[in-house]
C-alpha positions as CSV (number, residue, x, y, z in Angstrom):
1,M,171.3,-83.7,-41.6
2,N,168.0,-81.7,-41.8
3,T,166.6,-82.3,-45.3
4,T,164.3,-79.3,-45.1
5,K,167.3,-77.0,-44.4
6,V,169.2,-78.6,-47.2
7,S,166.2,-78.0,-49.6
8,L,166.0,-74.3,-48.5
9,A,169.8,-73.9,-49.0
10,N,169.6,-75.6,-52.4
11,A,166.8,-73.3,-53.4
12,L,168.8,-70.3,-52.4
13,M,171.8,-71.5,-54.5
14,S,169.5,-72.1,-57.4
15,I,168.0,-68.6,-57.3
16,L,171.4,-67.0,-57.0
17,Q,172.1,-68.3,-60.5
18,T,169.8,-65.5,-61.8
19,K,169.2,-63.1,-59.0
20,P,171.5,-61.1,-56.6
21,F,171.1,-61.9,-52.9
22,N,169.7,-58.5,-52.0
23,K,166.8,-59.1,-54.4
24,I,165.9,-62.6,-53.0
25,T,163.0,-63.0,-50.6
26,V,161.8,-65.7,-48.3
27,K,158.9,-66.2,-50.7
28,N,161.3,-66.7,-53.6
29,V,163.1,-69.4,-51.7
30,V,160.0,-71.3,-50.5
31,D,158.4,-71.1,-53.9
32,E,161.6,-72.6,-55.5
33,C,161.5,-75.6,-53.2
34,G,157.8,-76.0,-52.7
35,L,157.7,-75.3,-49.0
36,T,155.7,-72.8,-47.0
37,R,156.9,-69.5,-45.4
38,Q,156.1,-71.1,-42.0
39,T,158.4,-74.0,-42.8
40,F,161.1,-71.5,-43.6
41,Y,160.6,-69.7,-40.3
42,N,160.5,-73.0,-38.4
43,H,164.2,-73.4,-39.4
44,F,165.6,-69.9,-40.0
45,G,164.8,-66.5,-38.5
46,D,165.6,-64.7,-41.8
47,M,167.5,-64.9,-45.0
48,Y,170.8,-64.1,-43.3
49,E,170.4,-67.2,-41.0
50,L,169.9,-69.3,-44.2
51,V,173.0,-67.8,-45.8
52,E,175.0,-68.4,-42.6
53,W,173.8,-72.0,-42.3
54,T,174.5,-72.6,-46.0
55,C,178.0,-71.2,-45.7
56,L,178.8,-73.1,-42.5
57,Q,177.6,-76.4,-44.0
58,A,179.6,-75.9,-47.2
59,I,182.8,-75.2,-45.2
60,K,182.2,-77.5,-42.1
61,E,183.1,-80.6,-44.0
62,S,186.3,-79.1,-45.4
63,L,187.7,-78.4,-41.9
64,Q,186.9,-81.8,-40.3
65,D,190.0,-83.7,-39.2
66,N,192.2,-80.6,-39.8
67,S,191.9,-78.8,-36.5
68,D,195.3,-79.6,-35.0
69,Y,198.6,-77.9,-35.5
70,D,200.0,-80.5,-37.9
71,H,197.0,-80.1,-40.2
72,W,195.8,-76.5,-39.9
73,Q,197.4,-75.5,-43.2
74,K,195.6,-78.3,-45.0
75,G,192.4,-77.1,-43.3
76,L,193.0,-73.5,-44.5
77,Y,193.6,-74.8,-48.0
78,K,190.4,-76.9,-47.9
79,L,188.5,-73.8,-46.6
80,M,189.7,-71.8,-49.5
81,L,188.6,-74.6,-51.9
82,A,185.2,-74.7,-50.3
83,I,184.8,-70.9,-50.7
84,K,185.8,-71.2,-54.3
85,K,183.4,-74.0,-54.9
86,N,180.6,-71.8,-53.5
87,S,181.8,-68.7,-55.3
88,L,178.3,-68.0,-56.5
89,L,177.1,-67.4,-52.9
90,V,180.3,-65.8,-51.8
91,N,180.6,-63.4,-54.7
92,N,176.9,-62.5,-54.4
93,M,177.4,-61.6,-50.8
94,Q,180.6,-59.8,-51.5
95,R,178.9,-57.6,-54.1
96,S,175.8,-56.9,-51.9
97,Q,175.3,-54.1,-49.4
98,N,175.7,-56.8,-46.8
99,R,179.3,-57.7,-47.5
100,D,180.1,-57.3,-43.8
101,I,177.9,-60.3,-43.1
102,L,180.3,-62.4,-45.4
103,V,183.3,-61.2,-43.3
104,K,181.4,-62.1,-40.1
105,Y,180.7,-65.6,-41.4
106,I,184.3,-66.1,-42.5
107,Y,185.6,-64.9,-39.2
108,K,183.3,-67.1,-37.2
109,I,184.3,-70.2,-39.2
110,I,188.0,-69.4,-39.0
111,N,188.0,-68.4,-35.3
112,N,186.2,-71.7,-34.3
113,Y,188.8,-73.6,-36.3
114,V,191.8,-71.6,-34.9
115,I,190.7,-71.7,-31.3
116,T,190.7,-75.5,-31.6
117,V,194.3,-75.4,-32.9
118,V,195.3,-73.0,-30.1
119,E,193.7,-75.2,-27.4
120,K,195.6,-78.2,-28.6
121,Q,198.9,-76.2,-28.9
122,S,198.5,-74.8,-25.4
123,Y,198.0,-78.3,-23.8
124,G,200.2,-78.5,-20.7
125,L,200.9,-74.8,-20.6
126,N,199.6,-72.6,-17.8
127,I,197.9,-69.9,-19.9
128,A,194.8,-67.9,-19.0
129,Q,191.8,-68.6,-21.3
130,D,191.6,-64.8,-22.2
131,D,195.2,-65.0,-23.5
132,K,194.5,-68.1,-25.5
133,N,191.4,-66.4,-27.0
134,F,193.5,-63.4,-27.8
135,V,196.1,-65.5,-29.7
136,A,193.3,-67.2,-31.6
137,H,191.6,-63.9,-32.4
138,F,195.0,-62.5,-33.7
139,Y,195.5,-65.4,-36.0
140,S,191.9,-65.5,-37.1
141,L,192.0,-61.9,-38.1
142,A,195.1,-62.5,-40.1
143,F,193.7,-65.5,-41.9
144,M,190.4,-63.7,-42.5
145,A,192.0,-60.7,-44.0
146,I,194.0,-62.8,-46.4
147,I,190.9,-64.8,-47.4
148,V,188.7,-61.7,-47.8
149,E,191.4,-60.0,-50.0
150,W,191.6,-63.2,-52.0
151,V,187.8,-63.2,-52.5
152,K,187.9,-59.5,-53.5
153,N,190.6,-60.2,-56.1
154,G,188.4,-62.8,-57.7
155,M,189.9,-65.9,-56.1
156,K,192.6,-66.0,-58.8
157,A,195.5,-67.0,-56.6
158,D,196.0,-70.7,-56.1
159,P,194.6,-71.7,-52.7
160,E,197.4,-74.2,-52.2
161,E,200.0,-71.6,-52.9
162,V,198.4,-69.1,-50.5
163,S,198.1,-71.7,-47.7
164,D,201.7,-72.8,-48.3
165,K,203.0,-69.2,-48.0
166,I,201.0,-68.8,-44.7
167,G,202.4,-72.1,-43.5
168,T,205.9,-71.0,-44.2
169,L,205.4,-67.7,-42.4
170,L,203.8,-69.3,-39.3
171,K,205.9,-72.4,-38.9
172,G,206.2,-73.0,-35.1
173,N,204.6,-69.6,-34.2
174,F,201.4,-70.9,-32.6
175,R,203.2,-72.6,-29.8
176,N,205.9,-69.9,-29.6
177,D,203.3,-67.2,-29.3
178,L,201.4,-69.1,-26.7
179,Q,204.5,-69.6,-24.6
180,K,204.8,-65.9,-24.3
181,Y,201.6,-66.0,-22.1
182,V,202.6,-68.8,-19.8
183,K,202.1,-67.9,-16.1
184,S,204.7,-69.3,-13.7
């Protein structure tokens, strides 16, 4: 893992303890970790890229080994735990004028995860890639909406309970929905 990127991400998280995201500058971040502005720009195009990378790193580990149908529910649970663990960053983004960026990041993470599940569930079925992408998009939007609402409500609901309810609702549906798009 790139230690410079980690240093910049840690500096951002440290500054978020006392300052809202929309008030944090590149200069604040590099001063916090003792690096130069040029070093920052060698790794990130702007503050939003740093936030995206920080979010993705925090959540990436939680989804490893959970991208198949039998484990997607556990992956969703771990994703919610990772979001809760990084609530300082998430809540800061949620309260900022750039909250749509948070939604974009959550969607990107979930969609990458769900498309893997859909690909595995569609193995052996003659389904156009566009149709598989549509099914993944549908489920990604549903998961994202639930998670965004959960964040807006202060992450009070138990992540395990939320993922269990979703699991109950969707039991067997990935494969069933994909079969609707099989071409003969």
